[in-house]
Structures are given as C-alpha cells and as structure tokens.
MARRO-66604 format. One line per 8 residues: for each residue x, y, z of N, C-alpha, C. Coordinates in steps of 0.05 Angstrom, whole numbers, plus 32768, in hexadecimal, padded with zeros to 4 digits. Each point is the difference from the previous one (the first is absolute). Layout:
X/Y/Z/X/Y/Z/X/Y/Z  ...
END
This chain:
8150/7FF0/809E/7FE4/7FFB/8003/7FF6/7FEA/7FEE  8009/8000/7FE6/7FF7/7FEC/7FED/8016/7FEB/7FFC  7FFA/7FE7/8004/8013/7FEA/7FFB/7FF4/7FEE/7FEB  8010/7FFB/7FEB/7FF8/7FEC/7FEC/800A/7FE5/8009  7FEE/7FED/8004/8008/7FE7/800C/800C/7FEC/7FEC  8014/7FF2/800A/800B/7FEA/7FF0/7FEE/7FE7/8003  8007/7FEA/7FF4/7FEF/7FE9/8000/7FFD/7FF3/801B  8012/8004/8012/7FFD/7FF4/801B/7FF8/8014/8016
7FF9/8018/7FF8/7FF5/8014/8012/8013/8007/8017  801A/7FFF/7FFB/8013/8004/8015/7FFE/801B/800E  7FFA/8015/7FF0/7FFE/801B/800C/7FE9/8001/8014  7FEA/7FF3/7FF9/7FE9/7FFF/8013/8007/7FF2/8019  800E/7FE9/7FFE/8007/7FF1/8018/8013/800F/8012  8013/800E/7FF3/8013/8010/8010/7FF2/8016/800E  7FED/800D/7FF2/7FF0/8015/800C/7FF1/7FF7/8018  7FF2/7FE9/7FFE/7FF1/7FF6/8017/8012/7FF8/8017
8017/7FF5/7FFA/8013/7FF9/8015/800A/8019/800F  8003/8016/7FF1/800A/8019/800C/7FE9/800D/8010  7FE8/8000/7FF5/7FEA/800E/800D/7FF5/7FF1/8018  8000/7FE6/7FFF/7FF6/7FEF/8016/7FE5/8008/800A  7FEB/7FFF/7FEF/7FE6/8006/800A/7FF6/7FE9/8012  7FEC/8006/8011/7FF6/7FEC/8013/7FF0/7FEB/7FF1  7FF2/8008/7FEB/7FEF/7FEE/7FF1/7FFB/800B/7FE4  7FFC/7FEF/7FED/7FFA/8009/7FE4/7FE3/7FFA/7FFA
7FF3/8013/7FF2/7FE5/7FFC/7FF6/8001/8005/7FE2  7FFC/7FEB/7FF1/8002/8001/7FE2/7FE4/8003/7FF5  7FFB/8018/7FF4/7FE6/8006/7FF5/8000/7FF9/7FE2  7FED/7FEF/7FF8/7FFE/7FF8/7FE4/7FE2/8001/7FF8  7FFB/8000/7FE5/7FE5/7FFB/7FF7/8000/7FE4/7FF4  7FE9/7FF8/7FF6/7FFE/7FE4/7FF6/8013/7FFA/7FE9  8006/8015/7FF0/8012/7FFC/7FE9/801D/7FFE/8008  8009/8012/8012/801C/7FFE/8008/8004/7FE9/8013
7FEB/7FF7/800E/8003/7FE8/8010/8007/7FE8/7FEF  7FF3/7FFF/7FE8/8005/7FE9/7FEE/801A/8003/7FF0  8005/8018/7FF6/8016/8003/7FEC/801A/800A/800C  7FFF/800E/8016/8019/800E/800A/8008/7FF6/801C  7FED/7FFA/8011/8007/7FF8/801B/8012/7FE7/8001  7FFB/7FEB/7FEF/8013/7FE9/8001/801D/8008/7FFA  8004/8013/7FEE/801B/8009/7FFA/800C/800E/8018  7FF1/8011/800D/800A/800E/8018/8006/7FED/8016
7FEE/7FEE/8007/8004/7FED/8016/8017/7FED/7FFA  8003/7FF9/7FE6/8015/7FEE/7FF9/801C/800C/8002  8001/801A/8002/801A/800E/8002/8003/800F/801A  7FEC/7FFE/8012/8002/800F/8019/8010/7FEF/8014  8016/800B/8009/8011/7FF3/8013/8000/800F/801A  7FEE/7FF8/8012/7FFD/800F/801A/7FF2/7FEE/8014  8006/8005/801A/7FF2/7FF2/8015/7FEB/8012/800D  7FFC/8017/7FF5/7FEC/8012/800A/7FE4/7FF4/7FFA
7FEF/7FFE/8014/7FE5/7FF4/7FFB/7FF0/8012/7FED  7FEF/7FF4/7FF0/7FF1/8010/7FED/7FE3/7FF5/7FFD  7FEF/8011/7FF7/7FE4/7FF9/7FF9/7FFA/800A/7FE4  7FF0/7FF0/7FF2/7FF7/8008/7FE5/7FE4/800B/8003  7FFB/8018/7FF5/7FE5/800C/8000/7FF8/8003/7FE3  7FEA/7FF3/7FF9/7FF7/8001/7FE4/7FE5/800F/7FFE  7FFE/8012/7FEC/7FE7/800D/7FFA/7FF9/7FF9/7FE3  7FE7/8006/7FF8/7FF8/7FFD/7FE4/800E/8016/7FF0
8003/7FFA/7FE6/800D/8013/7FEE/7FEC/8015/7FF6  800A/8018/7FFA/7FEF/8014/7FF3/7FFE/801A/800F  7FFE/8016/7FF0/7FFD/801B/800B/7FE8/8002/8013  7FEB/7FF0/7FFA/7FE8/8001/8010/8004/7FFA/801E  8017/7FF2/8005/8006/7FF8/801C/8011/8015/800F  8007/8015/7FF2/8012/8015/800D/7FEE/8013/800F  7FF4/7FF6/8016/7FEC/8010/800F/8006/8000/801E  7FF2/8011/800E/8003/8001/801D/7FF7/7FE6/800D
7FED/7FF2/7FF4/7FF7/7FE6/800B/8017/7FEB/7FFF  800F/8000/7FE9/8016/7FED/7FFF/8016/8008/8013  8005/801B/8002/8015/8009/8013/7FF8/7FF8/801C  7FE7/8003/8008/7FF7/7FF8/801A/8005/7FE3/8006  7FFA/7FEF/7FEC/8005/7FE3/8003/801E/7FFB/8004  8011/800E/7FF2/801D/7FFC/8003/800A/8009/801B  7FF6/8017/800A/8007/8009/801B/7FF8/7FEB/8014  7FE8/7FF4/7FFD/7FF7/7FEC/8013/8011/7FE7/7FFF
8009/7FF9/7FE8/8012/7FE8/7FFD/801A/8006/800E  800B/8017/7FFC/801A/8007/800D/7FFD/7FFF/801E  7FEA/800B/800A/7FFB/7FFF/801D/7FFD/7FE4/800A  7FF1/7FEF/7FF1/7FFC/7FE4/8008/801A/7FF1/8002  8013/8006/7FEE/801A/7FF2/8000/8015/800F/8011  7FF6/8013/800F/8011/800F/8013/8018/800E/7FF3  7FFB/800C/7FE9/8015/8010/7FF3/8008/8017/8012  801A/8003/8005/8009/8017/8010/800E/8014/7FED
800B/8015/800C/800B/8016/7FF0/801B/7FF8/7FF3  800B/7FE9/8007/8018/7FF7/7FF3/7FFA/7FEB/7FEA  7FE6/7FFC/7FFB/7FF8/7FEE/7FEA/8006/800D/7FE5  8001/7FF0/7FEB/8005/800A/7FE5/7FEB/7FF5/7FED  7FF3/8012/7FF1/7FED/7FF8/7FEB/800F/7FFE/7FE6  7FFD/7FEA/7FF2/800B/7FFC/7FE5/7FE9/8001/7FEC  7FFF/8014/7FF0/7FEA/8003/7FEC/8009/7FF4/7FE6  7FF6/7FE8/7FFB/8007/7FF1/7FE8/7FE9/8001/7FEC
8002/8013/7FED/7FEA/8003/7FED/8003/8019/7FEF  7FEA/8007/7FF3/7FFF/8017/7FEF/7FF8/8019/800F  7FF6/8014/7FF2/7FFA/801A/800C/7FEB/7FFE/8016  7FEC/7FEF/7FFE/7FEC/7FFE/8015/800D/7FF6/801A  8011/7FEC/7FFE/800D/7FF4/8018/8013/8014/800C  8010/800E/7FF0/8013/8013/800C/7FF2/8018/800C  7FEB/800A/7FF2/7FF1/8017/800B/7FF2/7FF8/801A  7FF2/7FEA/7FFF/7FF0/7FF7/8017/8012/7FF7/8017
8014/7FEF/7FFA/8012/7FF6/8014/8010/8016/800E  8009/8013/7FF0/800E/8017/800B/7FEF/8010/8012  7FE6/8004/7FF8/7FEE/8010/8010/7FFA/7FF2/801B  7FFB/7FE6/7FFF/7FFA/7FF1/8018/8019/8000/8013  8017/7FFB/7FF5/8018/8000/8010/8006/801B/800C  7FFC/8016/7FF1/8007/801B/8009/7FEC/800A/8015  7FEA/7FF3/8003/7FEC/8009/8014/7FFC/7FED/8018  8008/7FE7/7FFC/7FFE/7FEC/8016/8014/8007/8016
7FF5/8004/8019/8011/8008/8017/8011/8019/7FF9  7FF4/8012/7FF1/800D/8019/7FF7/8018/7FFB/7FEE  8001/7FE8/7FF5/8014/7FFA/7FEB/8013/7FEA/8007  7FFF/7FEB/7FEF/8014/7FEB/8001/800F/8001/7FE6  8018/7FF4/7FFF/8010/8001/7FE8/7FF5/7FED/7FEA  8005/8008/7FE8/7FF7/7FEF/7FE9/8014/8002/7FE9  8001/7FEC/7FEF/800F/8000/7FE8/7FEE/7FF9/7FE9  8007/8008/7FE8/7FF0/7FFA/7FE8/800F/7FED/7FEE
7FF3/7FEB/7FF8/800A/7FEE/7FEB/7FEC/8001/7FE9  8002/8014/7FEF/7FEC/8003/7FEA/8002/7FE9/7FEC  7FE9/7FF6/7FF8/8000/7FE9/7FEE/7FF4/8007/7FE4  7FF7/8019/7FFD/7FF6/8009/7FE6/8011/8017/7FF6  7FFE/8006/7FE7/800F/8016/7FF4/7FF7/801B/800D  7FE5/8002/8004/7FF5/8018/800D/800C/8003/801C  8002/7FEA/800E/800B/8001/801B/801D/8008/8000  8010/7FF4/7FEE/801C/8005/7FFF/8007/801D/7FF9
7FF2/800A/7FEB/8007/801B/7FF6/7FF1/8017/800C  7FEB/7FF9/8010/7FF1/8016/800A/7FF7/7FFC/801D  7FED/7FEE/8004/7FF2/7FFF/801A/8012/7FFA/8018  8015/7FF0/7FFD/8010/7FF8/8017/8014/8016/8008  8004/8014/7FEE/8014/8015/8004/7FF3/801A/8009  800C/800C/8014/7FF8/801B/8007/7FF1/8004/801A  7FFA/7FEA/800E/7FF4/8003/801B/7FE4/8009/8001  7FF1/7FFE/7FE9/7FE3/8006/8001/7FF2/7FE6/8006
7FF0/8000/8015/7FEF/7FE9/8005/7FE3/8009/7FFF  7FED/7FEE/7FFC/7FE5/800A/7FFF/7FEB/7FEB/7FFA  7FE7/8008/8005/7FE9/7FEF/7FFA/7FEB/8012/7FF2  7FEE/7FF3/7FF2/7FEA/800E/7FF2/7FE9/8002/8014  7FEF/8014/7FFB/7FE8/8003/8011/7FE9/800C/7FEF  7FEA/7FF2/8000/7FE9/8009/7FEF/8009/8004/7FE3  8011/7FEE/7FF7/800B/7FFF/7FE5/8012/8017/7FF9  8009/800F/8014/8013/8015/7FFB/801C/7FF5/8005
8011/8001/7FEB/801A/7FF3/8001/8013/800C/8014  800A/7FEF/8012/8015/8007/8013/7FF9/8019/8010  7FE7/8004/8007/7FF7/8018/800D/8009/8000/801E  8006/7FE8/800B/8009/7FFE/801B/801C/7FF2/7FFF  8013/800C/800E/801B/7FF4/7FFF/8014/800F/8010  8019/7FF7/7FFF/8016/800C/800F/8018/8002/7FEE  8013/8011/8008/801B/8000/7FF5/8011/7FEF/8013  8009/7FE9/7FF7/8010/7FEF/8011/8013/7FF0/7FEE
8019/8004/8004/8014/7FF2/7FEF/8004/7FE3/8009  8001/7FEE/7FEC/8008/7FE4/8007/801E/8000/8009  8007/7FEC/8010/801C/7FFE/8008/8011/7FFA/7FE8  7FF5/7FF2/7FEC/800F/7FF8/7FE9/7FED/7FF7/7FEA  8008/8002/7FE7/7FF0/7FF5/7FEA/8012/7FEB/7FF2  7FF6/7FE8/7FFE/800F/7FEB/7FF3/7FF2/7FF8/7FE6  800F/8001/7FEA/7FF4/7FFA/7FE6/800C/7FE7/7FF5  7FEE/7FED/7FF9/8008/7FE7/7FF3/7FF2/8000/7FE5
800F/8007/7FEB/7FF4/8005/7FE6/7FF2/7FE8/7FF4  800A/7FE8/8008/7FF4/7FE8/7FF4/7FE3/7FFC/8008  7FF6/800E/8015/7FE4/7FFF/8006/7FEF/8009/7FE9  800B/8012/7FEF/7FF0/800B/7FEA/7FF9/7FEB/7FEC  800F/7FEA/7FFE/7FFB/7FEB/7FED/7FE5/7FF3/8005  7FF7/8001/801A/7FE7/7FF3/8007/7FE8/8012/7FFA  8004/8019/7FF7/7FEA/8013/7FFD/7FF0/7FFB/7FE7  7FE5/8004/8002/7FF0/8001/7FE7/8008/8019/7FF1
7FFC/8000/7FE5/8008/8017/7FF0/7FF3/801A/8009  7FE6/7FFE/8008/7FF2/8019/8007/800D/800E/8018  800B/7FF0/8013/800E/800C/8017/801B/800C/7FF8  800D/7FF3/7FEE/801A/800A/7FF6/7FFB/801B/7FF2  7FEC/8001/7FEF/7FF9/8018/7FF1/7FF8/8016/8014  7FF2/7FF9/8015/7FF7/8014/8014/8018/800E/800C  8014/7FF0/8009/8018/800C/800C/8010/8011/7FEC  7FFF/7FF8/7FE7/8010/800E/7FEC/7FF7/801D/7FFD
7FE7/8006/8006/7FF6/801C/7FFF/800F/8012/8013  8007/7FF6/8017/800F/8010/8013/801C/8005/7FF7  800C/7FED/7FF2/801A/8003/7FF4/8000/8016/7FEB  7FEB/7FFF/7FEF/7FFE/8015/7FEB/7FFD/801B/800D  7FF0/8001/8015/7FFD/801A/800F/801B/800A/800A  8010/7FEF/800B/801A/8009/800B/8011/800C/7FE9  7FFF/7FF4/7FE9/800F/800C/7FE9/7FF5/801B/7FF9  7FE6/8002/7FFF/7FF3/8019/7FF7/8006/8017/8013
8000/7FFB/801B/8003/8016/8013/801D/8005/8007  8013/7FEE/7FF9/801B/8003/800B/8017/7FF7/7FEF  7FFC/7FF1/7FEA/8017/7FF5/7FF2/7FF8/7FF9/7FE3  8007/8013/7FEE/7FF9/7FFD/7FE4/800B/7FE6/7FF5  8019/7FF9/8007/800D/7FE8/7FF5/7FF0/7FE7/8009  7FF8/7FFF/801A/7FF1/7FEA/800A/7FE6/7FFC/7FF0  7FF2/8016/7FFA/7FE8/8000/7FF0/8006/7FF4/7FE4  8015/800A/7FF4/8007/7FF6/7FE5/8007/7FE2/8000
800E/7FF7/8015/8007/7FE4/8003/7FE7/7FEF/8002  7FED/8009/8010/7FE8/7FF1/8005/7FEE/7FFE/7FE7  7FFC/8017/7FF2/7FEE/7FFF/7FE9/800D/7FF1/7FE8  801A/7FFA/8003/800E/7FF0/7FEB/7FFB/7FE2/8003  7FF4/7FF8/8017/7FFB/7FE4/8005/7FEB/7FF7/7FEB  8005/7FEA/7FF2/7FEE/7FF7/7FEB/7FEB/7FED/800B  8008/7FEF/8013/7FED/7FED/800B/8002/8001/801F  7FEA/8006/800C/7FFF/8004/801D/8001/7FE5/800E
8016/7FFA/800D/8002/7FE7/8010/8016/8005/8015  8001/7FEE/8014/8012/8004/8016/801D/8003/7FF7  8009/7FF0/7FEE/801C/8001/7FF7/8006/801B/7FF3  7FEE/800B/7FF0/8005/8019/7FF3/8001/8017/8014  7FF0/7FFD/8016/7FFE/8016/8014/8017/7FFF/8014  800A/7FE8/8006/8015/7FFC/8015/8016/8016/8000  800C/8006/7FE8/8017/8013/8001/7FF9/801C/8009  7FE7/8007/8001/7FF8/801B/8006/7FF3/8004/801B
7FFC/7FEA/800F/7FF2/8002/801A/8010/8010/8014  801A/7FFB/8002/8010/800E/8015/8001/801E/7FFA  8001/8008/7FE7/8000/801C/7FF9/7FE6/800D/800A  7FEA/7FF3/7FFB/7FE6/800A/8007/7FFE/8003/801F  8009/7FEB/800E/8000/8001/801D/8011/8017/800B  8017/8004/7FF4/8012/8015/800A/7FF5/801C/7FFA  7FF0/8003/7FEA/7FF4/801A/7FFB/7FEC/8007/8016  7FEF/7FED/8007/7FED/8005/8016/800F/8004/801A
8013/7FEF/8006/800F/8003/8019/800D/801B/8003  800C/800A/7FEA/800D/801A/8000/7FEC/8017/8006  7FE9/7FFE/7FF3/7FEC/8015/8003/7FF6/8000/801D  7FFA/7FE9/800B/7FF6/7FFE/801B/8015/800A/8014  801A/7FFA/7FFB/8015/8009/8012/8001/801F/8002  7FF8/800D/7FEB/8000/801E/8000/7FE8/800B/800E  7FEA/7FF0/8003/7FE7/800C/8009/7FEE/7FEA/800B  8007/7FF5/8018/7FF2/7FE9/800A/7FE3/8005/8006
7FF9/8018/800B/7FE5/8006/8007/7FEF/800D/7FEA  800B/8000/7FE8/7FF1/8009/7FE8/7FF8/801D/8002  8013/8011/8005/7FFB/801D/8000/8006/800E/7FE6  8011/7FF3/7FEF/8007/800D/7FE6/8005/7FEB/7FEB  8019/7FF9/7FFB/8007/7FF0/7FE8/7FF3/7FE4/8000  7FFA/7FF5/8018/7FF4/7FE5/8001/7FE5/8000/7FF3  7FF3/8017/7FFF/7FE6/8002/7FF3/8000/7FF9/7FE3  8018/8002/7FF3/8001/7FF9/7FE4/7FFA/7FE3/7FFB
8004/7FEF/8015/7FFB/7FE4/7FFD/7FE2/7FFA/7FFD  7FEF/8014/8004/7FE3/7FFD/7FFD/7FF7/8004/7FE4  8012/8005/7FED/7FF8/8004/7FE5/7FEF/7FE8/7FF6  7FE9/8005/7FF5/7FEF/7FEB/7FF6/7FED/7FF5/8015  8004/8007/801A/7FF1/7FF4/8015/7FE7/800F/8009  7FFF/801A/7FF9/7FE8/800F/8009/7FE8/7FF6/7FF0  8002/8000/7FE6/7FEB/7FF4/7FEF/7FFF/7FE2/8004  8017/7FF3/8001/8001/7FE3/8002/7FF3/7FF5/8018
8005/800C/8018/7FF4/7FF7/8018/7FE2/8004/8000  7FF7/8016/7FF5/7FE3/8005/7FFE/7FF2/7FEA/7FF0  800B/7FFA/7FE9/7FF4/7FEC/7FEE/8002/7FE4/800D  8017/7FFB/800D/8004/7FE6/800D/7FEB/7FFD/8016  7FFB/8015/800F/7FEC/7FFF/8016/7FE4/7FFB/7FF5  7FF9/800C/7FEA/7FE6/7FFC/7FF4/7FFB/7FE3/7FF7  8015/7FF5/7FF4/7FFE/7FE3/7FF8/7FFE/7FEF/8019  800E/8007/8015/8000/7FF1/8019/7FE4/8000/800C
7FF3/8018/7FFF/7FE5/8002/800A/7FEC/7FEE/7FF1  8005/7FFD/7FE7/7FEF/7FEF/7FEF/8005/7FE2/8005  8015/7FFA/800E/8007/7FE3/8003/800F/7FF5/7FE8  800B/8011/7FEF/800F/7FF7/7FE8/801B/800D/8000  8010/7FFA/8015/801A/800D/8003/8012/7FFC/7FE8  800F/8015/7FF9/8013/7FFF/7FEB/801C/8002/800C  8015/7FF5/7FF2/801B/8001/800B/8009/801D/8004  800E/8005/8016/8009/801B/8007/800F/800D/7FE9
8013/7FF1/7FF5/8010/800B/7FEB/7FF1/8008/7FE7  7FEA/7FF2/7FFA/7FF0/8007/7FE9/7FF1/801A/8006  7FF7/8004/8019/7FF4/8019/8008/8014/8017/7FFE  8019/7FFA/8008/8015/8015/7FFF/8006/8007/7FE3  8001/7FEC/7FEE/8005/8005/7FE4/7FEA/8012/7FF5  7FE7/7FFA/8006/7FEA/8011/7FF8/8004/801C/800B  8007/8002/801A/8005/801A/800C/8017/800F/7FF3  8015/7FF2/7FF9/8017/800E/7FF3/7FF8/800C/7FE5
7FEE/7FF1/7FF2/7FF7/800B/7FE6/7FF0/801A/8004  7FED/7FFF/8013/7FF0/8018/8006/8011/8017/800A  8013/7FFA/8011/8010/8015/800C/8016/800A/7FEE  8008/7FF0/7FEC/8012/800A/7FEB/7FF0/8014/7FEF  7FE8/7FF9/7FFA/7FEF/8013/7FF1/7FFC/801A/8010  7FFD/7FFE/801A/7FFD/8018/8011/8019/8012/7FFD  8018/7FF3/8001/8019/800F/7FFE/8001/8010/7FE6  7FF6/7FF4/7FEB/7FFF/800E/7FE6/7FEC/8017/8001
7FE8/7FFB/800C/7FEB/8014/8000/8008/8019/8010  8012/7FFD/8014/8008/8018/800F/801C/8009/7FF8  8009/7FF6/7FE8/8018/800A/7FF3/801A/7FF8/800F  8000/7FEA/800E/8019/7FF6/800C/8011/7FF1/7FEC  7FF2/7FF1/7FEF/800E/7FF1/7FEB/7FF3/8005/7FE5  800F/7FFA/7FEB/7FF5/8004/7FE5/7FEC/7FEA/7FF9  7FF0/8005/7FEB/7FED/7FEC/7FF7/800F/7FE7/7FF5  8016/8005/7FF3/8010/7FEA/7FF5/800B/7FEE/8016
800A/800C/8016/800A/7FF0/8016/7FEA/7FF0/800D  7FE9/800D/8004/7FE9/7FF3/800C/7FF8/7FE8/7FEF  7FFE/8004/7FE6/7FF7/7FEA/7FEE/8014/7FE9/8000  801A/8007/8002/8015/7FEB/8001/7FFE/7FEF/8019  7FFB/800E/8017/7FFD/7FF2/801A/7FE8/7FEE/7FFF  7FEA/800B/7FF7/7FE6/7FF1/8000/8002/7FE8/7FED  800D/8004/7FE9/8003/7FEA/7FEC/8010/7FE9/800D  8015/8006/800F/8010/7FEB/800C/7FF3/7FF2/8018
7FEF/800F/800E/7FF1/7FF3/8016/7FEB/7FED/7FF4  7FF2/8009/7FEC/7FEB/7FEF/7FF4/800B/7FE8/7FF1  801A/8001/7FFA/800D/7FE9/7FF4/8000/7FE8/8013  8001/8006/801A/8002/7FEA/8013/7FE6/7FFA/800E  7FED/8012/8000/7FE8/7FFD/8011/7FE6/8001/7FF0  7FEE/7FEE/8007/7FE6/8000/7FF2/7FEF/8018/8008  7FEF/8008/7FEE/7FEE/8016/8006/7FEB/7FF7/8015  7FFC/8010/8015/7FEC/7FFA/8014/7FEA/8014/7FFD
7FE8/7FF8/7FFA/7FEA/8012/7FFC/7FF7/800B/801B  7FFC/801B/8001/7FF4/800C/8018/7FE5/800D/7FF9  7FF4/7FF6/7FEB/7FE6/800B/7FF7/7FEA/7FFC/8015  8003/7FEC/8011/7FEC/7FFB/8015/8001/8013/8017  8015/8010/8001/8004/8014/8016/7FFD/801C/7FF5  7FF2/8011/800E/7FFD/801C/7FF7/8018/8010/8009  8003/8017/7FF3/8016/8013/8007/7FFD/8007/801E  7FE7/8004/8008/7FFB/8009/801C/8008/7FEB/8014
7FFC/7FE6/7FF9/8008/7FEA/8012/801F/8000/8003  800E/8003/7FEA/801D/8000/8001/800B/8018/800F  7FF5/8017/7FFA/8009/8019/800E/7FFA/7FFE/801E  7FE9/7FF5/8007/7FF9/7FFE/801C/8014/7FEF/8010  8009/7FE9/7FF4/8014/7FF0/800E/801C/800E/8001  8006/800F/7FEB/801A/800E/8000/8001/8015/8015  7FE9/800A/8009/7FFF/8014/8015/800A/7FF5/801B  7FFF/7FE5/8002/8009/7FF3/8019/801E/7FF8/7FFE
800E/8007/7FEB/801C/7FF9/7FFD/8010/800D/8017  8013/7FF0/800A/8010/8009/8017/8012/8018/7FFA  8006/8005/7FE6/8012/8016/7FF9/7FF2/801B/7FFF  7FE5/8000/8001/7FF2/8019/7FFC/8005/8014/8017  7FFF/8019/7FF9/8003/8016/8014/7FEA/8014/7FFC  7FF5/8009/8017/7FEC/8015/7FFE/7FE8/7FFB/7FEF  7FF8/7FE6/7FFF/7FE9/7FF9/7FF0/8004/7FFF/7FE2  8019/8004/7FF7/8005/7FFF/7FE3/800F/7FE6/7FF9
7FF8/7FF5/7FE9/800E/7FE8/7FF6/801C/8008/7FF6  8014/7FF2/800B/801C/8006/7FFA/800C/7FE9/7FF0  800D/8006/7FEA/800C/7FEC/7FEE/801E/8000/8000  800C/7FE9/7FFC/801C/7FFD/7FF9/8002/7FFB/7FE3  800C/8012/7FF1/8001/7FFD/7FE2/801D/8000/7FF7  8004/8003/7FE6/801B/7FFF/7FF3/8007/801B/7FF5  801A/8007/8004/800B/8017/7FF2/800B/7FF7/7FE5  800B/7FE8/8000/800B/7FF4/7FE8/8004/7FE2/8007
8008/7FF0/7FED/8006/7FE4/8006/8019/8000/8011  7FFE/7FF5/8018/8016/7FFF/8012/8000/8015/8016  7FEB/8011/8001/7FFE/8015/8014/7FE3/8004/8008  7FFA/7FFA/801A/7FE5/8004/800A/7FFC/801B/800D  7FE6/8006/8003/7FF7/8019/800D/7FEC/7FF8/8015  7FF9/8012/8012/7FEC/7FF9/8015/7FF1/8019/8008  7FEB/7FFB/8010/7FEE/8016/8009/7FF5/8010/7FE9  7FF8/7FF3/7FEB/7FF4/800D/7FE9/7FE2/8002/8003
7FF6/8018/8002/7FE3/8004/8003/7FF3/7FFF/7FE4  7FEC/7FF1/7FFE/7FF2/7FFB/7FE6/7FE2/8007/8004  7FF5/800F/7FED/7FE3/8006/8002/7FF0/7FE8/7FF8  7FE7/7FFF/800A/7FEF/7FEA/7FF9/7FFB/7FFE/7FE2  7FFE/8017/7FF3/7FFC/8000/7FE3/8017/7FF3/7FF1  8018/8006/8008/8018/7FF4/7FF3/8001/7FE2/8006  7FFA/7FF9/8018/8000/7FE3/8008/7FEB/7FF1/7FF0  7FE9/800B/7FFD/7FEB/7FF2/7FF0/8009/7FFE/7FE3
800D/8014/7FF6/800B/7FFF/7FE4/8013/7FE8/7FFD  8011/7FFC/8014/8013/7FE9/7FFF/7FF2/7FE6/8001  7FEB/7FFE/8011/7FF0/7FE8/8002/7FF2/7FFA/7FE6  7FF5/8014/7FF3/7FF3/7FFD/7FE6/8014/7FF7/7FEB  8018/800B/8001/8015/7FF7/7FED/8005/7FE2/8003  8002/7FF7/801A/8004/7FE3/8004/7FE9/7FF0/7FF6  7FE7/8008/8005/7FE9/7FF2/7FF8/8000/7FFC/7FE2  800B/8013/7FF1/7FFF/7FFF/7FE3/8018/7FF1/7FF3
8012/7FF6/8011/8017/7FF2/7FF6/7FF9/7FE5/7FF3  7FEC/7FF4/800A/7FF8/7FE5/7FF6/7FF2/8002/7FE6
END
C-alpha cells in the first residue's frame, strides 16, 4: 500500500502502466502546484491524458462547496469510472480529493501523494476521507482506501517550519499510543527539521497502517488514533469559526496535553507519567491560549464528535506510554478540570 519513491518515481510509473486508467486528474492546491507539481510532472512517464485541477490552499476550502465544484469539473472533463484521481498535497487535499473520488459516479479510483509530514504520517493513510461542515471537522465523509500511497520524502524540504511541526504531532501521538521506543526516539530530537525527522517517518506510517489493518471501520483499536483529537478538533473548529485557523498538529498537541491530564484524573496513568508526557509535548509546541473560548463552547463542539455514543463524549486516552485506550467516558466536571489545568499552564 505504501511505496517510498526513488528520485525518478519509477514505482509510480510502473503502477500507472499496470493500472492503465482512462484519464488522470491531478488535484493540487496553490502551494503544491508551485513546489511539488513540477517534480511530479518532470518524472511522470505516461501517455495517459491528464488534467490539473488546482484549488486554493487551506482548511477553509475543505467544504461541500469545493467538493461540488470538483464534481462539476470531473463531469465537464468527462471523467469515467476508470479515471484516476491523484491527490498531490497535504491533509486537506487527500481528505477532500479522496472524498470527491469516492463519491463521484459512486466511486472512482484515487492515489495519494502526500507532500506534508501530516499527510505522510496521518491523513493519507487509513482510507478516511472527509470534508468539514459548519466548522465541524470531517463531519461528512467516507471510508475509501486509495489504490496506493506514494511517499517522496524530499517534498518535506519545501515545507515551512510550522507545517513540519504540525505533522510531527501525529508522529508523537503514534509513539504515545503504540510504541514507547518511537516516542523516546522522537523526543530525543534536538532540532526539529526535515533531516532529523526523516529516519522516523516510515516507522510512524507503519504504526498507523498496522492499526488500520486491524480495524478499518473504527470499531475498536483504530479509535486509539483519536488520542488528542477530541479536545483538539473542538478547539481547532472554534479558531476556524473565528477566521483565525491554527495548524491541525498544534491543535492536536493542545488536545494531547488536555487528554493526558484526563488520563491522570481518572487514574489510568500516574501523575509523574502525565507530567513527563506534557513536558515533552510543550518542548516542541507553543502555548495556544484558549481564554477566548468558554468551557461550554468547547464542550458543545465535543458533543458533535464522531466517536460519541449515546449522547456521551467518548475519549481515546493512554494506559501508559506506548499503549492507548478507547471509549473512555468522562464527566463534564472532570473534563472542565483538565481544561482549567491547560489554561493555567501558561
């Protein structure tokens, strides 16, 4: 499923020759159009006709309106069910492109070429596609596996530091929920840059791939991948509503701090373990103030989380470093206590 590309993209060219789609549609945003598309086109060896579809960059564009525009473009260019969508971009592109492909004519094939660390280690893997609606993250979507994921690590060299740091949060999460050694390796990094992260990307990708293989439709163990996301998505949505979007990974880092505190408050982990985890997360991430949002606003958005059952907020927490838990019911009082803990960190 995952192929790490060499410099001439030979695996991708062999794949296209074998699959023989009727037409290629390459979805990019303005950033990947400039920084990544020339590399792809310079190494693409195929006679299959293709079209480039460009959208603006940003989470704000991951909406039903953008999806509708893309469906109309596919119809205008007479895409048939043997067409192939190539999603060249970060999490927004792979989420949105996968959703559009999986719903157009009841599903056309697509592949992901993630260009961000977040895309490589998280968004492109696992077959979750989706769009946001009324600022609720990924509230509409499908489970649809890409035909293949191709990773070209050199794309990371083009990334701004903030995007690199954003993706690193998902790598830390993988270590916390599934691999103590991976966590220790990552927190040992002294300076966060592409070269320092390169050696650990494949391990992170394989952790997620392994978990998804055990539970594709998220009935049990796959839920552990949501650690940090229940609080994180709520806060991310509130900033999105204000028109001041924050990077997904920074929201997840904030969420992991709050949810680590929750794990301590319900006696899943010791206070020492919780403090160690929080200290190492804050080493990499700036403090994001949530003072402008009330507890009630945050709780209200968490009630719309996809993992909830029976009207109760459900959390994925930690048993220990390297082992995740899921379907943890938390009282509002305990949750507010964790939020107040975070507010007082600064």
